[in-house]
C-alpha positions in Angstrom: -44.2 39.5 2.0 -42.9 39.4 5.6 -42.8 42.4 7.8 -39.6 41.1 9.4 -37.0 43.8 10.1 -33.6 43.4 11.6 -33.0 45.5 14.7 -30.2 48.0 15.1 -27.4 46.8 17.4 -25.0 48.9 19.5 -22.1 46.5 19.0 -21.0 43.1 17.6 -21.6 41.3 21.0 -25.2 42.5 21.0 -25.7 41.5 17.4 -24.1 38.0 18.0 -26.4 37.5 21.0 -29.5 38.5 19.0 -28.6 36.1 16.1 -28.0 33.3 18.6 -31.2 33.9 20.6 -33.3 34.2 17.4 -32.2 31.2 15.4 -35.7 29.7 15.3 -37.2 33.0 14.1 -34.6 33.3 11.4 -35.2 29.7 10.3 -39.0 30.4 10.2 -38.5 33.5 8.1 -36.2 31.6 5.7 -38.8 28.9 5.3 -41.5 31.5 4.7 -39.4 33.2 2.1 -38.7 29.9 0.4 -42.4 29.1 0.2 -43.1 32.6 -1.2 -40.3 32.3 -3.8 -38.4 35.2 -2.4 -35.0 33.4 -2.0 -32.4 34.4 -4.6 -28.7 33.9 -5.1 -26.3 36.7 -4.9 -24.7 38.7 -2.3 -24.0 42.3 -1.3 -23.3 43.3 -4.9 -26.9 42.3 -5.9 -28.4 44.0 -2.9 -26.5 47.3 -3.7 -27.6 47.0 -7.3 -31.3 46.5 -6.3 -31.2 49.7 -4.2 -29.3 51.6 -6.9 -26.2 52.1 -4.8 -22.8 51.9 -6.5 -20.8 49.0 -5.1 -17.3 50.1 -3.9 -15.0 47.6 -5.5 -12.2 46.6 -3.1 -8.7 47.2 -4.4 -7.3 43.9 -5.3 -3.8 43.2 -4.1 -2.5 40.0 -5.5 -1.2 37.5 -3.0 2.2 36.2 -4.1 2.4 32.4 -4.4 5.2 30.7 -2.4 6.2 27.1 -2.8 7.8 25.4 0.2 8.7 21.7 0.7 7.2 20.2 3.9 7.8 16.8 5.5 4.9 14.5 4.7 4.3 13.9 8.4 4.0 17.7 9.0 1.5 17.9 6.2 -0.5 15.0 7.7 -0.5 16.8 11.1 -1.6 20.0 9.5 -4.4 18.3 7.7 -5.6 16.6 10.9 -5.4 19.8 13.0 -7.1 21.8 10.3 -9.9 19.4 10.0 -10.5 19.6 13.7 -10.9 23.4 13.2 -13.1 23.1 10.1 -10.4 24.6 7.9 -8.5 23.6 4.8 -5.0 22.7 5.6 -3.5 25.4 3.4 -5.5 28.0 5.2 -4.4 26.5 8.5 -0.8 26.5 7.5 -1.0 30.2 6.5 -2.7 30.9 9.8 0.0 29.2 11.9 2.8 30.8 9.9 1.3 34.2 10.4 0.9 33.6 14.2 4.5 32.4 14.5 5.7 35.5 12.6 3.7 37.8 14.8 5.0 36.0 18.0 8.6 36.3 16.8 8.1 40.0 16.0 6.7 40.6 19.5 9.5 38.7 21.1 12.0 40.9 19.3 10.3 44.1 20.6 10.4 43.0 24.2 13.4 44.4 26.1 16.0 41.9 27.3 15.5 41.0 30.9 
C-alpha cells in the first residue's frame, strides 16, 4: 500500500498547479495501484460508503426537452465547432444559446447611451 497523500491547497489555482506539476508522480502512483490490484470502479458514492458517510443526494430538477428545427448548414457548423472544442454538438449548442441569452440580458440592463 502506498503512503501517498494529497496535500491541502489554499485555492483552486494552487491545486491546478500541483496536479500539473505532479503528473508523473500521479501516473507512477496509478501504475503502482494497478500492479497491487487497488484500482476499482466507482466514484464519490463508493468512497462515501467505504468511510460510512451518508451521501447527500442532489435534488434532481428535470431538464425540459425542447425541439427546434435548425438549418442543416448550421448543424454542420455546430458539429465542426464543437469537435474543435472536444464537445458534443448538442452540448455546444446549449452552451452558445446560454451565452447569447446572458449577453442579451446584460445588454438590456445597460443604460441607453
